[in-house]
Each structure stands twice: as C-alpha cells, then as structure tokens.
MARBA-3410 file (N, C-alpha, C, O; in Angstrom, 1 decimal):
212
0.9,-1.2,0.0,0.0,0.0,0.0,0.9,1.2,0.0,1.7,1.4,0.9 ~ 0.7,2.1,-1.0,1.5,3.3,-1.1,1.2,4.3,0.0,2.1,5.1,0.4 ~ 0.0,4.2,0.6,-0.3,5.2,1.7,0.3,4.7,3.0,0.8,5.6,3.8 ~ 0.4,3.4,3.3,1.0,2.9,4.5,2.5,2.7,4.3,3.3,2.7,5.3 ~ 2.9,2.5,3.1,4.3,2.1,2.8,4.6,0.7,3.2,5.8,0.4,3.5
3.6,-0.2,3.2,3.8,-1.6,3.6,3.5,-2.5,2.4,2.6,-2.2,1.5 ~ 4.1,-3.6,2.4,3.8,-4.7,1.4,2.9,-5.7,2.1,3.2,-6.3,3.1 ~ 1.7,-5.8,1.5,0.6,-6.6,2.2,0.2,-7.7,1.3,0.3,-7.6,0.0 ~ -0.3,-8.8,1.9,-0.9,-9.8,1.1,-2.4,-9.6,1.1,-3.1,-9.7,2.2 ~ -3.0,-9.2,0.0,-4.4,-8.9,-0.1,-4.6,-7.4,0.2,-3.7,-6.6,-0.1
-5.8,-7.1,0.6,-6.2,-5.7,0.8,-5.6,-5.0,2.0,-5.3,-5.7,3.0 ~ -5.4,-3.7,1.9,-5.0,-2.9,3.1,-6.2,-2.8,4.0,-7.2,-2.3,3.6 ~ -6.0,-3.2,5.3,-7.1,-3.1,6.3,-7.4,-1.7,6.7,-8.5,-1.4,7.2 ~ -6.5,-0.8,6.4,-6.7,0.6,6.8,-7.3,1.4,5.6,-8.2,2.2,5.8 ~ -6.7,1.3,4.4,-7.1,2.1,3.3,-8.0,1.4,2.3,-8.5,2.0,1.4
-8.2,0.1,2.5,-9.2,-0.6,1.7,-8.6,-1.1,0.4,-7.4,-1.0,0.2 ~ -9.4,-1.7,-0.5,-8.9,-2.3,-1.7,-8.6,-1.2,-2.8,-9.0,0.0,-2.7 ~ -7.9,-1.6,-3.8,-7.5,-0.7,-4.9,-8.8,-0.6,-5.8,-9.6,-1.5,-5.9 ~ -8.9,0.5,-6.5,-9.9,0.7,-7.5,-9.4,0.0,-8.8,-8.4,0.5,-9.4 ~ -10.1,-1.0,-9.3,-9.6,-1.8,-10.4,-10.2,-1.2,-11.7,-11.4,-1.0,-11.8
-9.3,-0.9,-12.7,-9.7,-0.4,-14.0,-9.6,-1.5,-15.0,-8.5,-2.1,-15.2 ~ -10.7,-1.9,-15.7,-10.6,-3.0,-16.6,-10.3,-2.5,-18.0,-10.6,-1.4,-18.4 ~ -9.6,-3.4,-18.7,-9.2,-3.1,-20.1,-10.5,-3.1,-21.0,-11.5,-3.7,-20.6 ~ -10.5,-2.3,-22.0,-11.6,-2.3,-23.0,-11.7,-3.7,-23.7,-10.6,-4.2,-24.1 ~ -12.9,-4.2,-23.8,-13.1,-5.5,-24.5,-12.9,-5.3,-26.0,-13.7,-4.5,-26.6
-12.0,-6.1,-26.6,-11.8,-6.0,-28.0,-12.5,-7.1,-28.7,-12.3,-8.3,-28.3 ~ -13.3,-6.9,-29.7,-14.0,-8.0,-30.4,-13.0,-8.9,-31.0,-11.8,-8.5,-31.3 ~ -13.4,-10.1,-31.2,-12.5,-11.1,-31.8,-12.2,-10.8,-33.3,-12.9,-10.0,-33.9 ~ -11.2,-11.5,-33.8,-10.9,-11.3,-35.2,-12.1,-11.7,-36.1,-12.4,-10.9,-37.1 ~ -12.8,-12.7,-35.8,-13.9,-13.2,-36.6,-15.0,-12.1,-36.6,-15.6,-11.9,-37.6
-15.3,-11.5,-35.5,-16.4,-10.5,-35.4,-16.0,-9.2,-36.1,-16.8,-8.5,-36.7 ~ -14.7,-8.9,-36.0,-14.2,-7.7,-36.7,-14.3,-7.8,-38.2,-14.4,-6.7,-38.9 ~ -14.3,-9.0,-38.8,-14.3,-9.1,-40.2,-15.8,-9.1,-40.8,-15.9,-9.2,-42.0 ~ -16.8,-9.0,-39.9,-18.2,-9.1,-40.4,-18.5,-7.9,-41.3,-18.3,-6.7,-40.8 ~ -19.0,-8.1,-42.5,-19.3,-6.9,-43.4,-20.4,-6.1,-42.7,-21.2,-6.5,-41.9
-20.4,-4.8,-43.1,-21.3,-3.8,-42.4,-22.8,-4.1,-42.6,-23.6,-3.7,-41.7 ~ -23.1,-4.8,-43.6,-24.6,-5.1,-43.9,-25.0,-6.4,-43.3,-26.1,-6.9,-43.6 ~ -24.1,-7.1,-42.5,-24.5,-8.3,-41.8,-24.4,-8.1,-40.3,-23.6,-7.2,-39.8 ~ -25.1,-8.9,-39.5,-25.0,-8.7,-38.1,-25.1,-10.1,-37.4,-25.7,-11.0,-38.0 ~ -24.6,-10.2,-36.2,-24.7,-11.5,-35.5,-25.8,-11.4,-34.4,-26.0,-10.3,-33.8
-26.6,-12.4,-34.3,-27.6,-12.5,-33.3,-27.5,-13.7,-32.5,-27.1,-14.8,-32.9 ~ -27.7,-13.6,-31.2,-27.7,-14.7,-30.3,-29.0,-15.5,-30.4,-30.0,-14.9,-30.1 ~ -28.9,-16.7,-30.8,-30.1,-17.5,-31.0,-30.4,-18.4,-29.8,-31.6,-18.8,-29.6 ~ -29.4,-18.8,-29.1,-29.5,-19.7,-27.9,-28.4,-19.5,-27.0,-27.3,-19.2,-27.4 ~ -28.7,-19.6,-25.7,-27.6,-19.5,-24.7,-27.6,-20.9,-23.9,-28.5,-21.2,-23.2
-26.5,-21.6,-24.1,-26.3,-22.9,-23.5,-25.6,-22.8,-22.2,-25.2,-21.8,-21.7 ~ -25.4,-24.0,-21.6,-24.6,-24.0,-20.3,-23.3,-23.4,-20.4,-22.6,-23.6,-21.5 ~ -22.8,-22.8,-19.4,-21.5,-22.1,-19.4,-21.5,-20.9,-20.2,-20.4,-20.4,-20.7 ~ -22.7,-20.2,-20.4,-22.8,-19.0,-21.2,-22.3,-19.2,-22.6,-21.9,-18.2,-23.2 ~ -22.4,-20.4,-23.2,-22.0,-20.6,-24.6,-23.1,-20.1,-25.5,-24.3,-20.5,-25.4
-22.8,-19.1,-26.3,-23.7,-18.5,-27.2,-23.8,-19.2,-28.6,-22.8,-19.5,-29.2 ~ -25.0,-19.5,-29.0,-25.2,-20.0,-30.4,-25.6,-18.8,-31.2,-26.7,-18.2,-31.0 ~ -24.8,-18.5,-32.2,-24.9,-17.3,-33.0,-25.4,-17.6,-34.4,-25.2,-18.7,-34.9 ~ -26.1,-16.7,-35.0,-26.5,-16.8,-36.4,-26.1,-15.5,-37.1,-26.1,-14.4,-36.5 ~ -25.9,-15.5,-38.4,-25.5,-14.4,-39.2,-26.8,-13.9,-40.0,-27.4,-14.7,-40.7
-27.2,-12.7,-39.8,-28.4,-12.2,-40.4,-28.1,-10.9,-41.3,-27.1,-10.2,-41.1 ~ -28.9,-10.8,-42.4,-28.7,-9.6,-43.3,-29.4,-8.4,-42.7,-30.6,-8.5,-42.2 ~ -28.7,-7.3,-42.7,-29.3,-6.0,-42.3,-30.0,-5.3,-43.4,-30.9,-4.5,-43.2 ~ -29.6,-5.7,-44.7,-30.3,-5.1,-45.9,-30.3,-6.2,-46.9,-29.7,-7.2,-46.8 ~ -31.0,-5.9,-48.0,-31.1,-6.9,-49.1,-29.8,-7.2,-49.7,-29.0,-6.3,-49.9
-29.5,-8.5,-50.0,-28.3,-9.0,-50.7,-28.7,-9.7,-52.0,-29.6,-10.5,-52.0 ~ -28.0,-9.3,-53.1,-28.3,-9.9,-54.4,-27.9,-11.3,-54.5,-27.0,-11.8,-53.8 ~ -28.6,-12.0,-55.4,-28.2,-13.4,-55.8,-26.8,-13.3,-56.5,-26.5,-12.3,-57.1 ~ -26.0,-14.3,-56.3,-24.6,-14.5,-56.9,-23.6,-13.5,-56.2,-22.7,-13.1,-56.8 ~ -23.9,-13.2,-54.9,-22.9,-12.4,-54.2,-22.0,-13.4,-53.5,-22.4,-14.3,-52.8
-20.7,-13.2,-53.7,-19.7,-14.1,-53.2,-19.0,-13.6,-51.9,-18.7,-12.4,-51.8 ~ -18.8,-14.5,-51.0,-18.2,-14.1,-49.7,-17.0,-15.1,-49.5,-17.0,-16.2,-49.9 ~ -15.9,-14.5,-49.0,-14.8,-15.4,-48.7,-13.4,-14.8,-49.2,-13.4,-13.7,-49.6 ~ -12.4,-15.6,-49.0,-12.4,-17.0,-48.6,-12.6,-17.2,-47.1,-12.4,-16.3,-46.3 ~ -13.0,-18.4,-46.8,-13.2,-18.9,-45.4,-11.8,-18.9,-44.8,-10.9,-19.5,-45.4
-11.7,-18.4,-43.6,-10.4,-18.4,-42.9,-10.4,-19.4,-41.8,-11.3,-19.4,-41.0 ~ -9.4,-20.3,-41.8,-9.3,-21.3,-40.8,-7.9,-21.9,-40.8,-7.1,-21.6,-41.7 ~ -7.6,-22.7,-39.8,-6.3,-23.3,-39.7,-6.3,-24.6,-40.4,-7.2,-25.4,-40.2 ~ -5.3,-24.9,-41.2,-5.2,-26.2,-41.9,-4.9,-27.3,-40.9,-3.8,-27.1,-40.2 ~ -5.7,-28.3,-40.8,-5.4,-29.4,-39.8,-5.8,-30.7,-40.4,-6.8,-30.8,-41.2
-5.2,-31.8,-39.9,-5.5,-33.1,-40.4,-6.7,-33.7,-39.6,-7.2,-34.7,-39.9 ~ -7.1,-33.0,-38.5,-8.3,-33.4,-37.7,-8.9,-32.1,-37.1,-8.2,-31.1,-36.8 ~ -10.2,-32.2,-36.8,-10.9,-31.1,-36.2,-10.7,-31.1,-34.7,-10.8,-32.1,-34.1 ~ -10.3,-29.9,-34.2,-10.2,-29.8,-32.7,-11.5,-29.3,-32.1,-11.7,-29.4,-30.9 ~ -12.4,-28.7,-32.9,-13.6,-28.1,-32.4,-14.7,-28.5,-33.4,-14.7,-28.1,-34.6
-15.7,-29.3,-33.0,-16.8,-29.7,-33.9,-18.1,-29.1,-33.3,-18.4,-29.2,-32.2 ~ -18.9,-28.5,-34.2,-20.2,-27.9,-33.9,-21.2,-28.5,-34.9,-21.1,-28.2,-36.1 ~ -22.2,-29.2,-34.4,-23.2,-29.8,-35.3,-24.0,-28.8,-36.1,-24.6,-29.2,-37.1 ~ -24.0,-27.6,-35.7,-24.8,-26.6,-36.4,-24.0,-25.9,-37.5,-24.6,-25.1,-38.3 ~ -22.7,-26.2,-37.7,-21.9,-25.6,-38.7,-21.4,-26.6,-39.7,-21.3,-27.8,-39.4
-21.0,-26.2,-40.9,-20.5,-27.1,-41.9,-19.1,-27.5,-41.6,-18.3,-26.7,-41.1 ~ -18.8,-28.7,-41.8,-17.4,-29.2,-41.8,-16.8,-28.9,-43.2,-17.3,-29.3,-44.2 ~ -15.7,-28.2,-43.2,-15.1,-27.8,-44.4,-13.7,-28.4,-44.6,-12.9,-28.4,-43.6 ~ -13.3,-28.8,-45.8,-12.0,-29.4,-46.1,-11.5,-28.8,-47.4,-12.4,-28.4,-48.3 ~ -10.2,-28.7,-47.6,-9.7,-28.2,-48.8,-8.5,-29.2,-49.3,-8.0,-29.9,-48.5
-8.2,-29.1,-50.6,-7.1,-29.9,-51.1,-5.9,-29.0,-51.3,-6.0,-28.0,-52.0 ~ -4.8,-29.3,-50.5,-3.6,-28.5,-50.6,-2.4,-29.4,-50.8,-2.2,-30.3,-50.0 ~ -1.7,-29.1,-51.8,-0.4,-29.9,-52.1,-0.7,-31.4,-52.1,0.1,-32.1,-51.6 ~ -1.8,-31.8,-52.7,-2.1,-33.2,-52.8,-2.7,-33.8,-51.5,-3.1,-35.0,-51.5 ~ -2.8,-33.0,-50.5,-3.4,-33.5,-49.2,-4.7,-32.9,-48.9,-5.0,-31.8,-49.4
-5.6,-33.6,-48.1,-6.9,-33.1,-47.8,-6.9,-32.6,-46.3,-6.6,-33.4,-45.4 ~ -7.2,-31.4,-46.1,-7.1,-30.8,-44.8,-8.4,-30.1,-44.4,-9.2,-29.7,-45.2 ~ -8.6,-30.2,-43.0,-9.8,-29.5,-42.5,-9.5,-28.0,-42.3,-8.3,-27.6,-42.1 ~ -10.5,-27.2,-42.5,-10.4,-25.8,-42.1,-10.9,-25.6,-40.7,-12.1,-25.5,-40.4 ~ -10.0,-25.7,-39.7,-10.3,-25.7,-38.3,-10.4,-24.3,-37.7,-9.5,-23.5,-38.0
-11.4,-24.1,-36.9,-11.5,-22.8,-36.2,-11.8,-23.1,-34.7,-12.9,-23.0,-34.3 ~ -10.7,-23.4,-33.9,-10.9,-23.7,-32.5,-11.4,-22.5,-31.7,-12.0,-22.7,-30.6 ~ -11.2,-21.3,-32.2,-11.6,-20.1,-31.5,-11.9,-18.9,-32.5,-11.5,-19.1,-33.7 ~ -12.5,-17.9,-32.0,-12.8,-16.8,-32.9,-11.7,-16.0,-33.5,-11.8,-15.2,-34.4 ~ -10.5,-16.1,-32.9,-9.3,-15.4,-33.4,-8.6,-16.2,-34.5,-7.6,-15.8,-35.1
-9.1,-17.4,-34.8,-8.5,-18.3,-35.8,-9.3,-18.2,-37.1,-8.8,-18.8,-38.1 ~ -10.4,-17.6,-37.2,-11.2,-17.6,-38.4,-11.8,-16.2,-38.7,-11.5,-15.2,-38.0 ~ -12.7,-16.2,-39.7,-13.4,-14.9,-40.0,-14.9,-15.1,-39.7,-15.3,-16.2,-39.2 ~ -15.7,-14.2,-40.0,-17.1,-14.2,-39.7,-17.9,-15.4,-40.3,-18.9,-15.8,-39.8 ~ -17.3,-16.0,-41.4,-18.0,-17.1,-42.0,-18.1,-18.3,-41.1,-18.9,-19.2,-41.4
-17.3,-18.4,-40.1,-17.4,-19.5,-39.1,-18.7,-19.5,-38.3,-19.1,-20.5,-37.8 ~ -19.4,-18.4,-38.3,-20.7,-18.3,-37.6,-21.9,-18.7,-38.4,-23.0,-18.9,-37.9 ~ -21.7,-18.9,-39.7,-22.8,-19.2,-40.6,-23.3,-20.6,-40.3,-22.4,-21.6,-40.3 ~ -24.6,-20.8,-40.0,-25.1,-22.1,-39.7,-25.5,-22.9,-41.0,-25.7,-22.3,-42.0 ~ -25.5,-24.2,-40.8,-25.8,-25.0,-42.0,-27.3,-25.0,-42.2,-28.1,-24.9,-41.3
-27.7,-25.2,-43.5,-29.1,-25.2,-43.9,-29.7,-26.7,-43.6,-29.0,-27.6,-44.0 ~ -30.8,-26.8,-43.0,-31.4,-28.1,-42.8,-32.2,-28.6,-43.9,-32.5,-29.8,-44.0 ~ -32.6,-27.7,-44.8,-33.4,-28.1,-46.0,-33.2,-27.1,-47.1,-32.5,-26.1,-46.9 ~ -33.8,-27.4,-48.3,-33.6,-26.6,-49.5,-34.2,-25.2,-49.3,-33.7,-24.2,-49.8 ~ -35.3,-25.1,-48.6,-36.1,-23.9,-48.5,-35.3,-22.8,-47.7,-35.3,-21.6,-48.1
-34.6,-23.2,-46.7,-33.9,-22.2,-45.9,-32.4,-22.0,-46.3,-31.7,-21.1,-45.7 ~ -32.0,-22.7,-47.3,-30.6,-22.5,-47.8,-30.5,-21.2,-48.6,-31.3,-20.9,-49.5 ~ -29.6,-20.3,-48.2,-29.3,-19.1,-48.9,-27.9,-19.0,-49.5,-27.7,-18.2,-50.4 ~ -27.0,-19.9,-49.1,-25.6,-19.8,-49.5,-25.2,-21.2,-50.0,-25.7,-22.2,-49.5 ~ -24.3,-21.3,-50.9,-23.7,-22.5,-51.3,-22.2,-22.4,-51.1,-21.5,-21.4,-51.4
-21.6,-23.5,-50.5,-20.2,-23.5,-50.2,-19.5,-24.4,-51.3,-19.9,-25.4,-51.7 ~ -18.3,-23.9,-51.8,-17.6,-24.6,-52.8,-16.1,-24.3,-52.7,-15.7,-23.3,-52.0 ~ -15.3,-25.1,-53.3,-13.8,-24.9,-53.2,-13.3,-24.4,-54.5,-13.7,-24.8,-55.6 ~ -12.4,-23.4,-54.5,-11.8,-22.8,-55.7,-10.4,-22.4,-55.3,-10.1,-21.6,-54.5 ~ -9.5,-23.0,-56.1,-8.0,-22.7,-55.9,-7.6,-22.9,-54.5,-6.8,-22.1,-54.0
-8.0,-24.0,-53.9,-7.6,-24.3,-52.5,-8.2,-23.5,-51.4,-7.8,-23.5,-50.3 ~ -9.3,-22.7,-51.8,-10.0,-21.9,-50.8,-11.5,-22.2,-50.9,-12.0,-22.7,-51.9 ~ -12.2,-21.9,-49.8,-13.6,-22.2,-49.7,-14.3,-20.8,-49.7,-14.0,-19.9,-48.9 ~ -15.3,-20.7,-50.6,-16.1,-19.5,-50.7,-17.6,-19.8,-50.5,-18.0,-21.0,-50.7 ~ -18.4,-18.8,-50.1,-19.8,-18.9,-50.0,-20.4,-18.0,-51.0,-20.0,-16.8,-51.1
-21.4,-18.4,-51.7,-22.1,-17.5,-52.7,-23.6,-17.7,-52.5,-24.1,-18.8,-52.3 ~ -24.3,-16.5,-52.6,-25.8,-16.6,-52.4,-26.4,-17.2,-53.6,-26.0,-17.0,-54.8 ~ -27.4,-18.1,-53.4,-28.1,-18.8,-54.4,-29.5,-18.2,-54.7,-30.2,-18.7,-55.6 ~ -29.8,-17.2,-53.9,-31.1,-16.5,-54.1,-31.0,-15.1,-53.5,-30.1,-14.9,-52.6 ~ -31.9,-14.2,-53.9,-31.8,-12.9,-53.2,-32.2,-13.0,-51.7,-33.1,-13.8,-51.3
-31.4,-12.4,-50.8,-31.6,-12.5,-49.4,-32.3,-11.2,-48.9,-31.8,-10.1,-49.0 ~ -33.5,-11.4,-48.3,-34.2,-10.2,-47.7,-33.6,-9.8,-46.4,-33.0,-10.6,-45.7 ~ -33.8,-8.5,-46.0,-33.4,-8.0,-44.7,-34.0,-8.9,-43.6,-35.1,-9.4,-43.7 ~ -33.2,-9.1,-42.5,-33.6,-9.8,-41.3,-33.6,-11.3,-41.6,-34.1,-12.1,-40.8 ~ -33.1,-11.8,-42.7,-33.0,-13.2,-43.0,-31.7,-13.8,-42.6,-30.7,-13.2,-42.8
-31.7,-15.0,-42.0,-30.5,-15.6,-41.6,-29.8,-16.3,-42.8,-30.4,-16.9,-43.6 ~ -28.5,-16.1,-42.9,-27.7,-16.7,-43.9,-27.4,-18.2,-43.5,-26.8,-18.4,-42.4 ~ -27.8,-19.1,-44.4,-27.5,-20.5,-44.1,-26.9,-21.2,-45.3,-27.3,-20.9,-46.4 ~ -26.0,-22.1,-45.1,-25.2,-22.7,-46.2,-25.3,-24.2,-46.2,-25.5,-24.9,-45.2 ~ -25.1,-24.7,-47.5,-24.8,-26.1,-47.7,-23.8,-26.3,-48.8,-23.5,-25.3,-49.5
-23.3,-27.5,-49.0,-22.3,-27.7,-50.1,-22.9,-27.6,-51.5,-24.0,-28.0,-51.7 ~ -22.1,-27.2,-52.4,-22.4,-27.3,-53.8,-22.3,-28.7,-54.2,-21.6,-29.5,-53.5 ~ -22.8,-29.1,-55.3,-22.9,-30.5,-55.7,-21.5,-31.2,-55.8,-21.3,-32.2,-55.2 ~ -20.6,-30.5,-56.5,-19.2,-31.1,-56.6,-18.5,-31.1,-55.3,-17.8,-32.1,-55.0 ~ -18.7,-30.1,-54.5,-18.0,-30.0,-53.2,-18.6,-31.0,-52.3,-17.9,-31.6,-51.4
-19.9,-31.3,-52.4,-20.5,-32.4,-51.6,-19.9,-33.7,-51.9,-19.7,-34.5,-50.9 ~ -19.6,-34.0,-53.1,-18.9,-35.3,-53.5,-17.5,-35.3,-52.8,-17.1,-36.3,-52.3 ~ -16.8,-34.2,-52.9,-15.5,-34.1,-52.3,-15.6,-34.3,-50.7,-14.7,-34.9,-50.1 ~ -16.6,-33.8,-50.1,-16.8,-33.9,-48.7,-17.5,-35.2,-48.3,-17.8,-35.5,-47.1 ~ -17.9,-36.0,-49.3,-18.6,-37.3,-49.1,-19.9,-37.0,-48.3,-20.2,-37.7,-47.4
-20.6,-36.0,-48.8,-21.9,-35.6,-48.2,-23.0,-35.6,-49.2,-22.7,-35.6,-50.4 ~ -24.3,-35.6,-48.8,-25.3,-35.5,-49.8,-25.4,-34.0,-50.3,-25.1,-33.1,-49.6 ~ -25.9,-33.9,-51.5,-26.0,-32.6,-52.2,-27.4,-32.1,-52.0,-28.4,-32.8,-52.1 ~ -27.6,-30.8,-51.8,-28.9,-30.1,-51.8,-28.9,-29.2,-53.1,-28.0,-28.3,-53.2 ~ -29.9,-29.4,-53.9,-29.9,-28.6,-55.2,-31.0,-27.5,-55.0,-32.1,-27.7,-54.6
-30.5,-26.3,-55.4,-31.5,-25.1,-55.4,-32.2,-25.1,-56.7,-31.5,-25.1,-57.8 ~ -33.5,-24.9,-56.7,-34.2,-24.9,-58.0,-34.0,-23.5,-58.7,-34.2,-22.5,-58.1 ~ -33.5,-23.6,-59.9,-33.4,-22.4,-60.7,-34.7,-22.0,-61.3,-35.7,-22.7,-61.3 ~ -34.7,-20.7,-61.8,-36.0,-20.2,-62.4,-36.5,-21.0,-63.5,-37.7,-21.1,-63.7 ~ -35.6,-21.6,-64.3,-36.0,-22.4,-65.5,-36.4,-23.8,-65.2,-37.0,-24.5,-66.0
-36.2,-24.2,-63.9,-36.5,-25.6,-63.5,-38.0,-25.7,-63.3,-38.8,-24.8,-63.1 ~ -38.5,-27.0,-63.4,-39.9,-27.2,-63.2,-40.1,-27.2,-61.7,-39.2,-27.3,-60.9 ~ -41.4,-27.0,-61.3,-41.7,-27.0,-59.9,-41.5,-28.3,-59.2,-41.7,-29.4,-59.9 ~ -41.0,-28.4,-58.0,-40.7,-29.7,-57.3,-42.0,-30.4,-57.1,-43.0,-29.8,-56.9 ~ -41.9,-31.8,-57.0,-43.0,-32.6,-56.8,-43.4,-32.4,-55.3,-42.5,-32.2,-54.5
-44.7,-32.5,-55.0,-45.1,-32.4,-53.6,-44.6,-33.6,-52.8,-44.3,-34.7,-53.4 ~ -44.4,-33.5,-51.5,-43.9,-34.6,-50.7,-44.9,-35.8,-50.7,-46.1,-35.6,-50.8 ~ -44.3,-37.0,-50.7,-45.1,-38.2,-50.7,-45.7,-38.4,-49.3,-44.9,-38.5,-48.3 ~ -47.0,-38.6,-49.3,-47.6,-38.9,-48.0,-47.3,-40.2,-47.5,-47.2,-41.2,-48.2 ~ -47.1,-40.3,-46.1,-46.8,-41.6,-45.5,-48.0,-42.5,-45.5,-49.1,-42.0,-45.2
-47.8,-43.8,-45.8,-49.0,-44.7,-45.7,-49.3,-45.0,-44.3,-48.4,-45.0,-43.4 ~ -50.6,-45.2,-44.0,-51.0,-45.4,-42.6,-50.5,-46.8,-42.1,-50.2,-47.7,-43.0 ~ -50.5,-47.0,-40.8,-50.0,-48.3,-40.3,-51.1,-49.3,-40.5,-50.7,-50.5,-40.8 ~ -52.4,-49.0,-40.3,-53.4,-50.0,-40.4,-53.5,-50.4,-41.9,-53.3,-49.6,-42.8 ~ -53.9,-51.7,-42.1,-54.0,-52.2,-43.5,-55.3,-51.7,-44.2,-56.2,-51.3,-43.5
-55.2,-51.6,-45.5,-56.4,-51.2,-46.3,-57.2,-52.5,-46.6,-56.6,-53.5,-47.0 ~ -58.5,-52.4,-46.4,-59.4,-53.5,-46.5,-60.3,-53.3,-47.7,-61.0,-52.3,-47.8 ~ -60.5,-54.3,-48.5,-61.4,-54.3,-49.6,-62.8,-54.5,-49.1,-63.0,-55.5,-48.4 ~ -63.7,-53.6,-49.4,-65.1,-53.7,-49.0,-65.9,-54.8,-49.7,-66.9,-55.3,-49.2 ~ -65.4,-55.3,-50.8,-66.1,-56.3,-51.6,-65.8,-57.7,-51.1,-66.6,-58.6,-51.0
-64.5,-58.0,-50.9,-64.1,-59.4,-50.5,-63.4,-59.5,-49.2,-63.1,-60.6,-48.7 ~ -63.0,-58.4,-48.5,-62.4,-58.4,-47.2,-60.9,-58.6,-47.2,-60.3,-58.7,-46.2 ~ -60.3,-58.6,-48.4,-58.8,-58.8,-48.5,-58.1,-57.5,-48.0,-58.7,-56.4,-48.1 ~ -56.9,-57.7,-47.4,-56.2,-56.6,-46.8,-55.0,-56.3,-47.7,-54.4,-57.2,-48.2 ~ -54.6,-55.0,-47.7,-53.4,-54.6,-48.5,-52.6,-53.6,-47.7,-53.2,-52.8,-46.9
-51.3,-53.5,-47.9,-50.4,-52.7,-47.1,-50.5,-51.2,-47.5,-50.3,-50.3,-46.7 ~ -50.9,-51.0,-48.8,-51.0,-49.6,-49.3,-52.3,-49.4,-50.0,-52.9,-50.3,-50.5 ~ -52.7,-48.1,-50.1,-53.9,-47.8,-50.8,-53.8,-48.0,-52.3,-54.7,-48.4,-53.0 ~ -52.6,-47.9,-52.8,-52.3,-48.1,-54.3,-52.6,-49.6,-54.6,-53.2,-49.9,-55.7 ~ -52.2,-50.5,-53.7,-52.4,-51.9,-54.0,-53.9,-52.2,-53.9,-54.5,-53.0,-54.7
-54.6,-51.6,-52.9,-56.1,-51.8,-52.8,-56.8,-51.3,-54.1,-57.7,-52.0,-54.6 ~ -56.4,-50.1,-54.5,-57.0,-49.5,-55.7,-56.8,-50.4,-56.9,-57.8,-50.6,-57.7 ~ -55.6,-51.0,-57.1,-55.4,-51.9,-58.2,-56.2,-53.2,-58.1,-56.7,-53.7,-59.1 ~ -56.4,-53.7,-56.8,-57.2,-54.9,-56.6,-58.7,-54.6,-56.9,-59.3,-55.5,-57.5 ~ -59.2,-53.4,-56.6,-60.6,-53.1,-56.8,-60.9,-53.0,-58.3,-62.1,-53.2,-58.7
-59.9,-52.8,-59.1,-60.2,-52.8,-60.5,-60.6,-54.2,-61.0,-61.3,-54.3,-62.0 ~ -60.2,-55.2,-60.3,-60.6,-56.6,-60.7,-62.1,-56.8,-60.5,-62.7,-57.3,-61.4 ~ -62.6,-56.2,-59.4,-64.0,-56.4,-59.1,-64.8,-55.6,-60.1,-65.9,-56.0,-60.6 ~ -64.3,-54.4,-60.5,-65.0,-53.6,-61.5,-65.0,-54.3,-62.9,-66.0,-54.2,-63.6 ~ -63.9,-54.9,-63.2,-63.9,-55.7,-64.5,-64.9,-56.8,-64.5,-65.5,-57.1,-65.5
-65.0,-57.5,-63.4,-66.0,-58.6,-63.3,-67.4,-58.1,-63.4,-68.2,-58.8,-64.1 ~ -67.7,-57.0,-62.8,-69.1,-56.4,-62.9,-69.3,-56.0,-64.4,-70.4,-55.6,-64.7
END
C-alpha cells in the first residue's frame, strides 16, 4: 500500500482495496471481419454461457454475391466440432485438410454461418476454388433473413456428403412430398382382402370392377 508504505498480502485493512480499472473489451478477429450489412444475433444460450450465434442480413443482398475465402487453420483433424456448422475441407499440395476454427481469433465471420437443414432455408452454397472455400448466395436475401449454407454438388462429393440442389428459375416446380402410408391395412369392402398400401387396394378393386 503506497499510503502505508507496507507490502501486504491482499487488501490494506486501513485504506481498503484498490480501484480496479478494466481493459476495454476488443472484439475477436472473426467478429471484426463481419461486413457492415451483416449482423450477429444470439439464437440460444447454453450451459456455461455458450452462445449459439447466427448471421443475419441487415439489408437486401443480391443473388450471386460471393463471400470469402473462409479463414481457418489447416489441420488433419478437427479440434472443435459444432453440429450446427458445416465441416469444411480443402485440397492443398495433394493432401486433404480441415479448415479448423478452434476459437474466434483463428477464423473470420464465415465460421458463424449455420448449415441449412433443407432446401427452402438455404441461402448460400459452399464450394472450393483454388484451394480456398467460398460462400455464394443462391437466391436474393431479404433483410432480417439468416444466412444458411450447404455444399455445392461437386463439393458435396469431395466432402462425401449429400447434395442439396437449389431450384433455378428455369426448372420445373418440385413434386409435392409423398404422404406416408398409414399403419393400419387397407381392407377391400367387396371381398375383405387386406393390403399394405392404398395403391395396392385400388389396383385390386379394378378386378371387381372388371368382373361387374
């Protein structure tokens, strides 16, 4: 204590504790690289104050807008795995390496982009070009929309993952989802025979109609 002129363990019992001044909190490298028209939102708070973040558009973004390259450490194995993010690999000097981001100072903002669970919510496609990974918008993105990504068809093969195809304007409309067949069997009202599906029952009933 400079007032007592004594070296003490802990606080000075006469003059009290020191006034602690905290350093200014500096955003991580990944957060500092976020483009001005994008923002991070906390979607979930898990145990240990772990934040689940998503990247959202603050204004409209045109289709065919390219982001990247993705920044990460080249590694032969992942040190940090998040099921809500894409696993990314690149081909370098004949070897296949992961783009690992163990913390926010090892990557850029693209590490926060969550994977798309289906075709409808996908807004970005990930692909490899010249040993780097880029994200490109596959549709116009409206303000307040979350950016979500999946692999391009060729990159999906490289990653040994399934491909999600975005419907282009010239494509035909997708077929409606196939309804699940009920668990109970289908019963023919004419003869009492049972069938696993309605299609089989319908085909069977044609026999009765032919006989009539």
